[in-house]
TORPADREN-814709 format. One record per residue: x, y, z of N, C-alpha, C in turn; residue in one letter. Coordinates in steps of 0.2 Angstrom, whole numbers, plus 2048, in hexadecimal, padded with zeros to 3 digits. Example, Ala and Ser with C-alpha at 12.3 -4.5 7.8 and 13.67 -1.06 7.14 Angstrom:
residues 2
8427E482783E7EA8278427F0827a
8407F58238447FB824840800827s
***
This chain:
residues 640
320E1C6BC320E236BB326E266BCx
329E236C3330E266C5336E236BFx
334E1F6BC338E1C6B633AE206B1x
332E236AF332E286A9334E2F6ACx
333E316B0337E376B333EE376B4x
341E326B4347E326B434BE326ADx
346E2E6A9349E2F6A2348E376A0x
344E3B6A2342E4169F348E466A2x
349E446A734EE486AB356E476A7x
358E416A535DE406A135EE4369Ax
359E4569835AE4969135DE50693x
35DE53698360E5B699367E5A69Ax
369E5469B371E5369B373E55693x
370E5568E372E5768736EE5E685x
370E6268036DE69680365E6867Fx
361E6C68135BE6E680358E6D679x
35DE7067435BE6F66E35EE6766Bx
361E6466E364E5F66C360E5866Cx
35AE58670356E5367134FE53674x
34AE50673345E50677345E4C67Cx
33FE4B680341E48687340E41686x
342E3D68A343E3668833DE33689x
338E3768C331E3468E32EE34686x
32EE3A68332CE3967C32FE35677x
335E33678339E2F674338E28675x
337E2767C335E1F67C32EE1E67Bx
32AE2367B323E2167A321E21673x
325E2266E326E2466632AE20664x
32FE1C667334E1A663332E1465Ex
32EE1166032AE0B65B325E0F656x
324E1565731FE18651323E1C64Dx
31FE1D647321E20641320E29644x
326E2C644325E35646320E36641x
31BE3B643315E3E63E318E4363Ax
316E44634318E49630316E50633x
31BE56633319E5C635317E60631x
313E65633312E6A62D317E6F62Cx
316E7062631BE75622318E7B61Ex
31DE7F61C31BE86619318E8A61Fx
31AE8A625319E8F62931CE95628x
323E94626327E9A623328E9C61Dx
323E9C619324E9B611320EA2610x
322EA460A31DEAA608321EB160Ax
31DEB660731EEBD60931EEBF610x
324EC3613324EC561A325ECB61Cx
325ECE621325ED462332CED4627x
331ED9624338EDA626339ED962Ex
33DED7631341ED663733CED263Ax
336ECE638332EC963C335EC263Dx
333EBF643335EB8643331EB2642x
333EAC64032FEA863F331EA1642x
32EE9B644331E9664532DE90642x
32FE8C64032CE8663C32FE8063Fx
32BE7A63F32DE74642332E7163Cx
336E6E64033AE6963B338E64636x
33AE5F631338E5C62D336E56631x
331E5062C331E4B630337E46632x
336E4363733BE3F63B341E4363Dx
341E4963F344E4D642342E52647x
346E5364E342E56653346E5D652x
341E62655345E69656342E6D651x
343E7365033FE7864D345E7D649x
343E82644347E84640344E8C640x
348E92641347E96643349E9C63Dx
344EA063B344EA5633344EAD636x
347EB0632346EB7632346EBA62Bx
342EC062D340EC3625345EC8624x
348EC861E34BECD61C349ECE613x
349ED5612346ED660C340ED160Ax
33BED160F334ECE60E335EC660Bx
33BEC260E33DEBC60D33FEB8612x
33EEB261533FEAF61A346EAB61Ax
34AEAD61D352EAC61E351EA7625x
354EA1624356E9D62835BE9F62Ex
35AEA0634360EA4638362E9D63Ex
35DE9963F35EE9364635CE8E643x
35FE8764435CE8164235EE7C647x
359E7864C35BE74651358E6D64Ex
357E6B649355E6564635AE60647x
358E5A64A35DE5564D359E4F64Cx
35EE4A64A35AE4264A35EE3F652x
363E41653366E3E658363E4065Fx
362E3B66435FE3C66B362E38670x
361E38676364E3667B363E2D67Cx
35DE2C67735EE24676361E21670x
360E2466A362E2166436AE23662x
36DE27668374E28667379E23668x
375E1E66C379E1766C376E12668x
37BE0E666379E08662374E03664x
36EE02660369DFF66336ADF8663x
36DDF5668370DEE66936CDEC66Fx
369DE8670364DE5676369DE567Cx
370DE367C374DE3682375DEA684x
373DEF681375DF7682370DFA684x
36ADF9682363DFC682361DFC68Ax
360DF668A35DDF2691362DF4697x
367DF369836BDF769D36BDFF69Ex
36CE0269636BE09698365E0B69Cx
35FE0869B35AE0B69E35BE086A6x
35CE026A835CDFF6AF361E046B3x
366E066AF36BE0A6B436CE106B5x
364E146B1364E1A6B4361E1C6BAx
364E1F6BF361E1F6C6363E266C8x
35FE276CE361E2E6D1365E2D6D7x
36CE316D836FE306DE36CE336E5x
36DE2D6EA36AE306F036DE366F3x
372E376F1376E3D6F3375E446EFx
375E446E8374E4A6E536EE4A6E1x
369E456E1363E466DE364E466D6x
36AE466D436BE476CC36AE406C9x
368E406C3369E396BE36FE3A6BCx
371E326B9378E326B6377E356B0x
37EE386AE37DE3B6A737DE366A2x
37CE3869B37DE33696384E31694x
388E37697390E36697393E3069Ax
38FE306A138FE2B6A538EE256A3x
387E2469F386E1E69B38AE1B696x
38CE20693391E2168D398E1B68Fx
39AE1E6953A0E1A69739FE1469Ax
399E1369C398E0B6A0397E0769Ax
393E09695393E05690398E0468Ax
39CE0968A3A3E066863A8E0B689x
3ABE0868F3B0E0B6913B7E0B68Ex
3B6E076893BFE066863BFE0B680x
3BAE0D67D3BCE106773B6E15675x
3B1E166793ABE1A6763A8E18671x
3A9E1266E3A5E0F66839EE0D668x
39BE0D66C394E0C66C390E12669x
392E1766838FE1C665391E1F65Dx
398E1C65C399E1E656395E1D650x
392E1864F38EE15649389E19648x
386E1A64E37FE1E64C382E2564Bx
387E2864E38AE2E64D38AE2F645x
38FE2B643390E2B63C38BE2B638x
387E27639380E2763437CE2B636x
37CE3063B377E3863B379E3B635x
375E3F632375E4562F378E4B633x
37DE4F62F380E5463337CE5B633x
376E59635373E60635373E6463Cx
372E6B63D374E6D641372E6C649x
36BE6864A36AE6564F36DE5F653x
370E5A64E375E5564F37BE58651x
37EE5D64D385E61650385E62656x
37FE6565837FE6765F37EE63664x
37BE5E66337CE58667382E56668x
385E5466238DE51662390E55667x
391E5B665397E60667394E60671x
38EE6067238DE5E67838FE5867Bx
38FE53679390E4C679399E4D67Bx
39CE4E6773A5E506763A5E5467Cx
3A2E5A67D3A3E5D6833A3E5A689x
39DE5768B39DE516903A1E4E692x
3A3E4A68C3A8E4568D3AEE4868Fx
3B1E4E68C3B7E5168E3B7E53695x
3B2E556973B2E5769E3B0E516A4x
3AEE4C6A13ADE456A53B3E416A6x
3B8E406A13BDE3C6A23C3E416A4x
3C6E406AA3CAE446AC3D2E406ABx
3D3E3A6AC3D9E366AB3D7E2F6A6x
3DCE2C6A43DBE256A03D9E26699x
3DAE2C6953D9E2C68F3DFE2A68Ax
3DCE226883E2E1F6843E1E2167Dx
3E5E1C6793E5E1E6703DDE1C66Ex
3DBE166723D6E1466F3CEE19670x
3CEE1C6763CAE216773CBE28674x
3D0E296713D3E2E66E3D0E2F667x
3D1E286643CFE2565F3C8E2765Dx
3C3E246623BCE246623BBE2D662x
3BCE2F6663BAE366673BCE3A661x
3C2E3965D3C4E3D6563BFE3B652x
3BDE356513B8E3264D3B2E3564Ex
3B0E366553A8E3B6563AAE42654x
3AFE446543B0E4C6523AFE4C64Bx
3B3E476493B4E486403AEE4863Cx
3A8E4563F3A3E4563C39FE4C63Bx
3A0E5164039EE586403A4E5B63Fx
3A8E5A63C3AEE5F63B3AEE5E633x
3AAE5A6303ABE5962A3AAE5E624x
3ADE6061F3ACE6761C3A5E67619x
3A1E6161939AE63616395E6561Ax
397E66621394E69626394E6E629x
399E7362639BE78628395E7E627x
390E7D62238DE82621387E81627x
386E7C628381E7B62E383E7D634x
388E7E63738BE8163D388E8963Ex
386E8B638384E9263837DE9263Bx
379E8C63B372E8C63D372E8A645x
376E89648375E8664E376E8C654x
370E8C65836EE9265B374E94660x
377E8F66437EE91668384E92664x
384E9966438BE9A65F391E97663x
391E96669397E9366C399E8C66Bx
395E89667396E8366539EE80662x
39FE8465C3A5E836593ABE8365Fx
3ABE886633B2E896673B1E8466Dx
3ABE8266E3A9E7C6743ADE7666Fx
3ABE7666A3AFE6F6683B7E6E668x
3B8E756643C1E756643C3E7466Cx
3BFE786713C3E776793C1E6F67Bx
3BCE6D6793BBE6667B3C0E61678x
3C1E626713C7E5E66F3CFE5F673x
3D0E646723D6E666763D7E6467Cx
3D1E646803D0E626873D1E5B688x
3CDE586823CEE506833D4E4E682x
3D8E5067D3DEE4E67C3E3E50680x
3E2E546843E6E566893E8E5168Ex
3E2E4B68F3E3E476943E5E40691x
3E7E4068A3E9E3A6873EFE3768Bx
3F1E3268C3F6E2E68F3FAE2C689x
401E2E687405E2B68340AE27685x
409E2068440FE1B685415E1B682x
419E1768141FE1667E41FE19677x
41AE16673419E1966D415E2066Bx
417E22665415E2866540DE27661x
409E2C662401E2B660400E2F65Ax
3FDE2C6563FCE2E64F3F4E2C64Cx
3EFE3064E3E7E2F64C3E6E33648x
3E4E316423E2E3563C3DCE3463Ax
3D8E3A63A3D1E396363D1E3F630x
3CCE4062D3CCE436263CCE4B62Ax
3CAE4C62E3C7E546313CBE54637x
3CFE5063A3D2E526403D8E4D640x
3DDE4F6423E3E4A6433E7E4D649x
3E9E4664F3ECE476543F2E43654x
3F7E476563FEE44656401E4665Ex
405E40661407E4266740EE3E668x
411E4066C418E3B66E419E3E673x
41FE3A677423E3C67E42AE3F67Bx
42CE44680431E4867F436E47685x
43CE48684442E4968A446E4F688x
448E5068D44EE5768C453E55687x
455E4F68745BE4F680457E4D67Ax
452E4E67944FE4E671453E5566Dx
453E53667458E58662450E5D661x
44BE5B662445E6166043FE5B65Dx
439E5E65E434E5B65B430E5E654x
42DE5B652429E5D64D423E5964Ax
41EE5B649417E59646414E5C640x
414E5663C413E5A63440BE57633x
407E5A630401E59630400E5B627x
3FCE566233F9E5861D3F2E5561Cx
3EFE5A61C3E8E5961C3E2E5C616x
3DEE5A6143D9E5D6103D5E62612x
3D3E686103CDE6B6133C7E6A611x
3C6E6760B3C1E646093C1E5F603x
3BCE5B6003BDE565FC3C1E575F4x
3C1E5E5F23C3E5F5ED3CBE645EEx
3CCE665F43D3E695F43D7E645F5x
3DEE675F43E4E635F43E7E645FCx
3EAE615FE3ECE616043F0E67608x
3EEE6960D3F2E6E6103F6E6C616x
3FEE6D616400E6C61C400E70621x
403E6E627404E7162D40BE6F632x
40EE73635413E6F63A414E7363Fx
415E6F645416E7164A41EE7064Ex
421E7564E429E7365042AE77657x
42EE7165942FE74661437E72662x
43CE78663443E77663444E74668x
44DE7366644FE6F66C451E73673x
451E7A672452E7E67744BE7E67Cx
446E7E67943FE7D67C43FE7767Fx
441E7167E440E6B680445E6A686x
44AE6E68644EE6D68B44CE70693x
446E74692443E7769843DE7169Ax
43DE6D696438E6769943AE6369Cx
436E606A2438E5B6A6437E546A3x
43CE4F6A443BE496A0437E446A5x
432E3F6A242FE4069A42AE4469Bx
429E48695423E4B695420E4968Ex
419E4B68C417E4B687414E50683x
414E5067C411E5667940DE53674x
408E56672401E5466D400E5A669x
3FFE596633FCE5E65E3F7E5C659x
3F1E606593EBE5E6563EAE62651x
3EAE5F64A3E8E646443E0E64643x
3DDE696403D6E6A63D3D7E6D637x
3D4E6A6323D4E6D62B3CDE7362Bx
3C9E7162E3C1E7462D3BFE78634x
3C3E786383C0E7B63E3C1E8363Ex
3C5E8563B3C4E8C6393C0E8E636x
3BEE8B6323B7E8E62C3B2E8C630x
3B1E876353ABE876393ABE8D63Ex
3B0E8E6423B1E956463AFE9A643x
3AFE9C63C3ADEA16373A7EA1638x
3A4E9C63639CE9B634397E9B63Bx
39AE9963E397E99647396EA0649x
39CEA264A39FEA964C39EEAE649x
39DEAD64339CEB263E3A1EB963Dx
3A6EB563F3ADEB963F3AFEBC637x
3B3EC26383B4EC56303BCEC362Ex
3BDEBE6303C4EBB62F3C4EB562Bx
3C8EB36273C9EAC6253D0EA8627x
3CFEA36293D4E9F62B3D7E9B624x
3DDE9C6253E1E9B61E3E6E9561Ex
3E4E926233E8E8B6243E6E87629x
3E9E8262B3E7E7C6303E6E80636x
3E2E7E63A3E2E806403E5E7B645x
3EBE7D6483F0E7864C3F0E78654x
3ECE746573EEE7465E3F3E70662x
3F7E746663FCE726693FBE70670x
3FBE6B6733FAE6967A402E6767Dx
405E6C68240BE6A68240CE6B68Bx
412E6A68C415E6B694415E72694x
412E7569B413E7C69C419E8069Cx
41FE7B69C426E7E69B426E81695x
424E7E68F425E80689421E87686x
425E8B685422E93684422E9567Dx
426E92678427E93673426E8D66Dx
422E8D668422E8A663421E8D65Bx
424E89659423E8C65041EE8864Cx
41AE8B648416E88644417E8B63Ex
416E86639417E88631410E8562Fx
40DE8A62B405E89628406E8A621x
404E8561D404E876163FCE8A615x
3FCE8F6103F7E936103F2E8F60Bx
3ECE9060D3E6E8C6083E6E91603x
3E4E966043E4E9D5FE3ECEA05FDx
3EEE9E5F83F6EA05F63F6EA65F4x
3F5EAC5F83F4EB35F43F9EB75F9x
3FDEBB5F5403EC05F93FDEC75FBx
3F7EC75F73F4ECD5F83F1ECE5FEx
3EFEC86013ECEC86063EEEC860Dx
3ECECC6133F1ECE6183EFEC761Bx
3F7EC561E3F6EBE6243F9EC1629x
3F5EBC62E3F5EBE6363F8EB7639x
3FDEB663D3FDEB16423F8EB2649x
3F5EAD64B3F0EAD64F3F0EA8654x
3ECEA96593EBEA365E3E4EA6661x
3E1E9E6623DBE9E6643D9EA166Bx
3D7EA666E3D6EA86753D0EA3677x
3D2E9F67C3CEE9A67E3C8E9D684x
3CAEA36863C5EA668A3C0EAC688x
3C3EB06833BFEB567F3BDEB2678x
3BFEAD6783BCEA86703BEEAD66Bx
3C3EAD66A3C5EB26623CCEB0661x
3CEEB265B3D5EB26593D9EB865Cx
3DFEB765D3E2EBC6623E9EBC65Ex
3ECEC365B3F2EC36593F7EC365Fx
3F5EC46643FCEC466A3FDEBD66Cx
3FCEB866A3FEEB266B404EAF666x
404EB366140AEB065C40CEB7658x
411EB7654414EBB650417EB964Ax
416EBC64441AEB963E421EB863Dx
423EB463B42AEB363A42CEB4634x
427EB162E429EB1628423EB0625x
424EB261E41CEB061941EEB2613x
41BEAD60F41BEAD607415EAB604x
414EAB5FE40DEAA5FC40CEA25FEx
410E9F5FF40EE9860140CE96608x
411E9960C410E97614412E9D617x
410E9C61E412EA0624416E9D629x
41BE9F62B41DE9D63141CEA1637x
419E9D63D417EA264341CE9F649x
41DEA464D41FEA1654419EA365Ax
417E9E65C411E9F662414E9E669x
40FEA066C410E9F67440BE9B677x
40BE95677407E8F67A406E91682x
3FFE926833FDE9268A3F6E8F68Ax
3F3E916933EDE8F6933E8E9268Fx
3E9E9868E3E4E9C68B3E6E9B683x
3ECE976803EDE986793F0E91678x
3EAE8E6753EDE856723EDE8566Cx
3E7E8766A3E6E866603E9E8D65Dx
3ECE8C6573EFE926533EEE9164Cx
3EEE966493EDE966403EFE9D63Fx
3EEE9E6383EFEA46353E9EA6631x
3E8EAD6323E2EB062F3E4EB5629x
3DFEB66253E0EBA61F3DBEBF620x
3DCEC561C3D7EC861B3D1EC7617x
3CAEC96183C5EC76143C4EC960Dx
3C9ECF60C3C7ED26053CEED2603x
3CFED45FC3D5ED75F93D2EDE5F5x
3D6EE35F73D6EE85F33DAEE85EDx
3D6EE85E73DBEE85E13DFEEF5E1x
3E5EEE5E33EAEF45E63EEEF55E0x
3F0EF25DA3F6EF35D63F5EFA5D3x
3EFEFE5D13EEF035CF3F0F085D6x
3ECF075DB3ECF0B5E23F4F0C5E2x
3F7F055E33FFF075E5403F0C5DFx
401F0A5D9406F0F5D3402F165D5x
3FCF185D63FAF205D73FDF215DEx
3FEF1E5E4401F1F5EA408F235E7x
40DF1D5E4414F1E5E5415F245DEx
412F245DA411F2A5D5410F305D7x
40BF305DB409F365DF40DF395E4x
411F335E7417F345ED41CF385E9x
41EF365E3423F395DF421F405DDx
41CF415DB41AF485D941AF4D5DEx
417F4B5E4416F4E5EA41CF505EEx
421F4B5EC428F4D5EF42CF535EAx
42BF525E442DF575DE42BF5E5E1x
424F5E5E2420F635E3422F665E8x
422F635EE424F655F442AF695F4x
430F665F2437F685F1437F6F5ECx
432F6E5E7432F745E342EF7A5E6x
42AF795EB426F7D5F142BF815F5x
430F7D5F7434F805FC43AF835FAx
43BF825F3440F855F043EF8D5EDx
438F8C5EC434F945EA433F985F1x
431F945F5431F985FD437F9B5FEx
43EF975FE443F9B5FF446FA05F9x
443F9F5F5445FA55EE441FAB5F0x
43BFAB5F1437FB05F3436FB25FAx
439FB05FF439FB1606439FB7609x
43DFBC60643EFC2608438FC6605x
436FC55FF431FCA5FD42AFC85FFx
428FC0602421FBF604420FC060Cx
426FC260F426FC2617428FC8619x
426FCD616426FD4618422FD661Ex
41CFD361E417FD5624417FCF62Ax
415FD162F415FCB635410FC6632x
40AFC7630405FC362E407FBE629x
40BFC162340DFBD61D412FB8620x
416FBB62541CFB762641AFB062Ax
414FB262F412FAC63340EFA762Dx
40BFA9628408FA662340CFA161Fx
413FA461D418FA161A41BF9C61Ex
41CF9E62441EF9962A41AF92629x
414F9362940FF8D62A411F89623x
410F8C61E413F8A617418F84616x
41DF88617423F85618424F7E61Dx
421F80622420F7862641DF73625x
417F77622413F7161E416F6C618x
419F7161541DF6E60E422F68613x
427F6C61742DF6861A429F6161Bx
424F63621422F5B62541FF57620x
41CF5961B41AF5561741EF52611x
423F56610428F5260C42EF4C612x
42DF4E616432F4A61B42DF4361Bx
427F4461D421F3E61E420F3A617x
422F3D611421F3A60B428F3660Bx
42DF3860D435F3560D434F2F611x
432F30619432F2A61C42CF2561Ax
426F27618422F22615425F1E610x
428F2060C42CF1C606430F17609x
435F1A60E439F16612436F11616x
430F1261842DF0B61C42BF06617x
427F0A612425F0360C42BF0060Ax
430F0260A436EFD60743AEF960Bx
437EF9612439EF5617434EEF616x
436EE9618432EE261742EEE261Bx
42DEE5622429EE462742CEE462Dx
428EE363442AEE463B42FEDC63Cx
42DED7639431ED0639437ED1638x
43BED3632441ED3632444EDA633x
440EDF632443EE563543FEEA63Ax
43FEE664043AEEA64443DEF1647x
445EF2648446EF764A446EFB646x
447EFA640446F0063A43FF0263Ax
43BEFD63B433EFF639430F0363Ex
433F01644432F06649432F0D648x
43AF0E64643BF14645439F1963Fx
437F1463A433F1763442CF18636x
429F1463B422F1663C422F1C641x
426F1C645425F2364A427F29645x
42CF2864042DF2F63D426F31638x
425F2B63541FF2D630419F30634x
418F2C63A412F2F63F413F36641x
419F3764341CF3E64541AF44640x
41EF4263A41DF47635415F48631x
413F4163140AF4362F408F48634x
408F45639405F4963F407F5163Fx
40DF5263D410F5963E40DF5D638x
40CF59632407F5C62D400F5E62Ex
3FDF5A6323F6F5C6353F6F6263Ax
3FBF6263E3FCF676433FEF6F63Ex
401F6E63C405F746383FEF76633x
3FAF726303F4F7462C3EFF76632x
3EFF756383EBF7763E3EEF7D640x
3F4F7F6403F7F846433F5F8B63Dx
3F6F886363F3F8D62F3ECF8F630x
3E7F8A6323E1F8C6333E0F9063Ax
3E4F8E63D3E3F946453E4F9A644x
3EAF9A63F3ECFA163D3E8FA5639x
3E4FA26353E0FA56303D9FA7635x
3D7FA26393D1FA56403D4FAB643x
3DBFAA6443DDFB16483DDFB7645x
3DEFB763E3DFFBC6393D7FBF638x
3D2FBA6383CAFBC6373C8FBE63Ex
3CAFBA6423C6FBE6493C9FC364Dx
3D0FC464E3D4FC96503D6FCD64Dx
3D4FD264C3D6FD96463DAFDE64Bx
3D8FE16503DBFE56543E0FE3658x
3DEFDD65B3E4FDB6613E8FD665Fx
3EEFD76603F4FD265C3F8FD1661x
3FBFCA661400FC8664407FC9662x
40BFC9667412FCA664414FC465Fx
418FC665A41AFC265541FFBA658x
424FBD65D426FB6660422FB3663x
41CFB4666417FB066B414FAC665x
412FAF65F40EFAB65A411FA5656x
418FA765541EFA265341EF9C657x
420F9E65D41FF9866241AF95664x
415F9866240EF9366340EF9065Dx
410F93658410F8E64F413F88651x
419F8865341FF8365441CF7E658x
419F8165E417F7C663412F76661x
40DF7A65D407F7765B40AF72654x
40EF74650410F7164B415F6B64Cx
419F6C65141FF6665341DF64659x
41AF6765F41BF64665416F60668x
40FF61665409F5C66640AF57661x
40DF5665A40EF50657414F4B659x
419F4F65D41DF4A66041AF48666x
418F4B66B414F49670410F4266Fx
40DF4366A407F3D66840CF36665x
410F39661415F3465E418F2F663x
41BF33669420F3166E41BF2C672x
415F2F673411F2B67840FF26675x
40DF2467040BF1E66B410F1966Bx
416F1B66A41BF1666A41CF14670x
41DF1867541FF1667C41BF1167Fx
413F1367D40EF0E68140CF0867Dx
40FF0867840DF01674413EFE672x
418F0067041FEFB66E421EF7673x
421EF967A424EF367F41FEEC67Ex
419EED67D415EE867B414EE5675x
418EE9670418EE5668412EE5666x
40EEEB668408EED664409EF6661x
40FEF765F40FEFD65B40FEFB654x
412EF8652411EF664A40BEF0649x
40AEF0642406EEC63F40BEE763Dx
408EDF63E40DED963C40EEDA634x
40BEDD63040DEDC628410EE2625x
411EE962B414EEF627415EF262Cx
419EF762A41CEFD62D418F0362Fx
413F0263440EF07635409F0563Bx
407F0A63E403F096443FEF02645x
3FFF006493FBEF964B3F3EFC64Bx
3EFEF76493E7EF864A3E4EF364Ex
3E5EED64E3E1EE764F3E3EE6657x
3E9EE76593EAEE56603EAEEB665x
3EEEF16633EFEF66693E9EFC666x
3E7EFD65F3E4F0365C3E8F0965Bx
3EEF0765C3F4F0D65B3F3F13655x
3EFF0F6513EEF1464B3E9F1A64Dx
3E5F196523E2F1E6543E5F25656x
3EDF246583F1F2A65A3F2F2E654x
3F0F2B64D3F1F2F6483E9F31645x
3E5F2D6443E0F2F6413DBF33646x
3D9F3164D3D5F376513D9F3F650x
3E0F3F6503E2F466513E0F4A649x
3E2F466443E1F4863D3DAF4A63Bx
3D5F4463D3CFF4763C3CBF4D640x
3CFF4C6453CCF5364B3CEF59646x
3D4F5A6433D7F5F6403D4F6063Bx
3D1F5C6363CEF5C6303C7F60632x
3C3F5F6373BEF6163A3BFF6963Bx
3C5F6B63E3C5F726413C7F7463Ax
3CAF726363CDF7662F3C7F7762Cx
3C2F7262C3BCF736273B7F7962Cx
3B7F7A6303B4F7F6343B7F86632x
3BFF876313C1F8B62F3BFF8E629x
3C0F896243BFF8B61D3B6F8D61Ex
3B2F8A6203ABF8E6213AAF94624x
3AEF966293AEF9D62B3B2FA2626x
3B7F9F6223BAFA361C3B4FA5616x
3B0F9E6163ACFA06103A7FA5613x
3A5FA461939FFAA61B3A1FAF61Ax
3A7FB161D3AAFB861E3AAFBA617x
3ACFB66123AEFB960B3A7FBB608x
3A2FB760A39BFB8607398FBE60Ax
398FBE611396FC5614398FCB612x
39FFCB60F3A1FD260D39EFD3606x
39AFCE602397FCF5FC391FD25FDx
38EFD4602385FD3602384FDA601x
381FDC5FD37FFE35FB382FE65F5x
387FE15F238CFE35EC388FE25E7x
389FE45E1387FE45DA388FDC5D8x
384FD95D1385FD35CF38CFD15CEx
390FD55CA397FD55C939BFD35CDx
39AFD75D339EFD65DA39CFD05DEx
396FCF5DD394FC75E0397FC35DBx
397FC15D639AFBF5D23A2FBD5D4x
3A5FC45D33ABFC35D63ADFC05DEx
3A9FC15E13A8FBE5E83A8FB55E8x
3A3FB35E33A2FAC5E33A9FA95E1x
3ABFAC5DA3B3FAA5D83B7FAA5DEx
3B8FB05E23BCFB05E83BCFAB5EDx
3B5FA95EF3B4FA45F23B6F9D5F1x
3B5F9B5E93B8F955E83BFF945E7x
3C2F9A5E63C8F9A5E73CCF985EDx
3C8F9B5F33CBF995F93CAF935FBx
3C5F905F93C2F895FA3C9F845F7x
3CAF865F13CEF825ED3D4F825F0x
3D7F885F33DEF895F63DEF865FDx
3D9F876023D9F856073D7F7D609x
3D4F7A6043D2F746053D9F70604x
3DEF6F6003E4F6C6003E9F6F606x
3E9F766073EDF7960C3ECF77614x
3E4F756143E2F7461B3E2F6C61Cx
3E2F696183E2F626173DBF5F618x
3D7F636153D0F5F6143CEF5A610x
3D4F5960B3D4F546073D4F4C60Ax
3D9F4E6113D8F466163D0F44618x
3CBF486173C5F466183C4F40615x
3C7F3E60F3C5F3A60B3C6F32611x
3CCF336143CEF2D6183C9F2B61Cx
3C4F2E61E3BEF2B6213BAF2861Dx
3B9F286163B6F236123B9F1E610x
3C0F1E6113C5F176103C4F13616x
3C2F1761D3C3F126223BCF0F623x
3B5F126223AFF116203AEF0A61Bx
3B1F0D6153B0F0660F3B9F0660Ex
3BAF006123C3EFF6103C3EFD608x
3BCEF96063BEEF46013BDEF95FAx
3BBF005FB3B9F055F53BEF065F1x
3C3F045EB3C7F065E93C7F0D5E7x
3C1F105E43BFF165E33C1F1C5E8x
3C0F195EF3C0F1E5F43C8F1F5F5x
3CBF195F43D2F195F63D7F1C5F0x
3D4F1C5EC3D8F205E43D7F295E6x
3D0F295E73D0F315E93D3F335EEx
3D3F2F5F33D8F315F93E0F325F7x
3E1F2D5F43E9F2D5F23EBF335EDx
3E6F345E83E8F3A5E43E7F405E7x
3E2F435EB3E2F495EE3E7F495F3x
3EAF455F83EFF465FB3F5F465F7x
3F6F425F23FEF435EE3FEF4A5EDx
3F9F4D5EB3FBF555E83F7F5A5EDx
3F8F595F33F6F5E5F73F9F645F7x
3FFF645F8403F6A5F5406F6C5F0x
404F725EB406F735E540BF765E4x
40EF765DF415F7A5DF414F805DCx
40EF815D940CF875D540CF8D5DBx
411F925D8410F985DD40BF9D5DDx
406F9B5D8401FA05D83FCF9D5DFx
3FDF955E03F9F955E63FBF975EBx
401F9A5EC405F9D5F3401FA55F3x
402FA85EC3FFFAE5EB3FAFB05EDx
3F4FAB5EB3EEFAA5EC3ECFAB5F4x
3F0FA75F73EFFA65FE3F1FAC602x
3F5FB16003F6FB76023EFFBA602x
3EBFB95FD3E6FBE5FC3E0FBB600x
3DEFB76033DAFB36073D9FB760Dx
3DEFBA6103DEFBE6163D9FC5614x
3DCFC760E3D9FCE60C3D2FCC608x
3CFFC76083CAFC56063C5FC460Cx
3C6FC46103C3FC16163C2FC761Cx
3C5FCC61A3C5FD361E3C1FD961Cx
***
């Protein structure tokens, strides 16, 4: 009885989903596993309901289903053929000692772990489990069992990892890193399994002892290289060339350590690098990340004195249209992080990254955006629109200069045209700086120029919005306050404070708060960063808030205009409707309401239609037609 209980306790040293009790396995090891009922989760179902059914015959575990659109979809799978008994080779000299040596410690009351048994039975190279693991199917339950086993081994062995042990460990890991198993990682209930595997391999390799000769352990889906270094080395590099799957061409990756960095390292030291062609896709499948790894994942296990390494990644998908980022895997937060690396150079074939290895960051790769926006027509519309907009703005300002004395005879018309001139001037400057920023190749090669261009684009576009806000407030002032007026100098000072003071403060605070930490710019363009610091919110939030205020202003103008028509004849009502339509047509671009389409491009940034509409409307925001200015004079008359 005691012997059976000890077998039972041993099972829990692997995941609950990874094995049945040893008692059950031992009692039925010579019997055929009976067929289990199927069809439990078949047929029509009710949306959002859950269902569990047993695994097929000769496997243990169960499968979980969720109902979507009246159809069952598998969401979890713990089916497995491996357990604590059959993971070892079924040789007589192994099975009997394995059972006899299971015992409870009189000090701790705990049974020996399966990892202890593994190290006892094959202490040299862990080879006594390789054959059965390689023959096992790569189903989700077996993957979970092997991940847990690799994790246990990496935590149990603290010293003495030689090349033979590393070879066996890599062979076991290679089995579940196979490209054919990627889809099965999606169904493992423990979403942590993929990065547990990555951490376990890195931890085990960290304990590898390299003698006089370099280490080169190559499997199809994991490749480990290591060597010893000294301060007089001229530099080190590891070059990997691996296939992502059975049909793809080989993809290369290189780890470069400069001579200056090697001088910081005490002699002798060792450096180890590991390349994974499929772990990136496995992380995507199991963690449901909305990113795509576009190169090998390269791990670098280095002395703590090494602070900088260069990595060259050949791209899997060789496209210039996809956004590329250099990233490191954050081992605590379990996510890709841009702060670990920065892009040095990029083209359609490869990306060069400079990264900072540390305890938090050991593995590095490149990411690409999950979709491509077909932007050729959008780019054409944007730049043609910008050209027309700049010409229109120059013409608008020229007209204002010519008619200034005639249209600013009263205080209200003077203030109104001050707003119009400054909206046109700031929008013109914003367009010019936008073109300057677009011609810079990016923050990698023109960092200071990008910072300056981004600051001025941010400042002038914000100024456009705040001057439109000033215009709206002026209209509200004319509607709400009829008999009590403020001095002209106070109103002018208020308009300039709102139009230039607020944008300057926001733009200056943004660059001061984010640039010291290199979080002001995007990696691929001269514009405000989003992924790292959310600096873009310093533009989006004020802009959308002003759009809302201006929309309220337009609504009040419509209400006031409509109220004046109550009790009038049919002809006068028709004229009022026409007048309201004109007011809407004039105030919509003048107060920047077309920027509200920017919300649609944020909600669905893959919609080409939203981007085209947004670009067209804002390219023609300010019209050179003098009649618009004449009509704007009549708005105040219409609402009084």
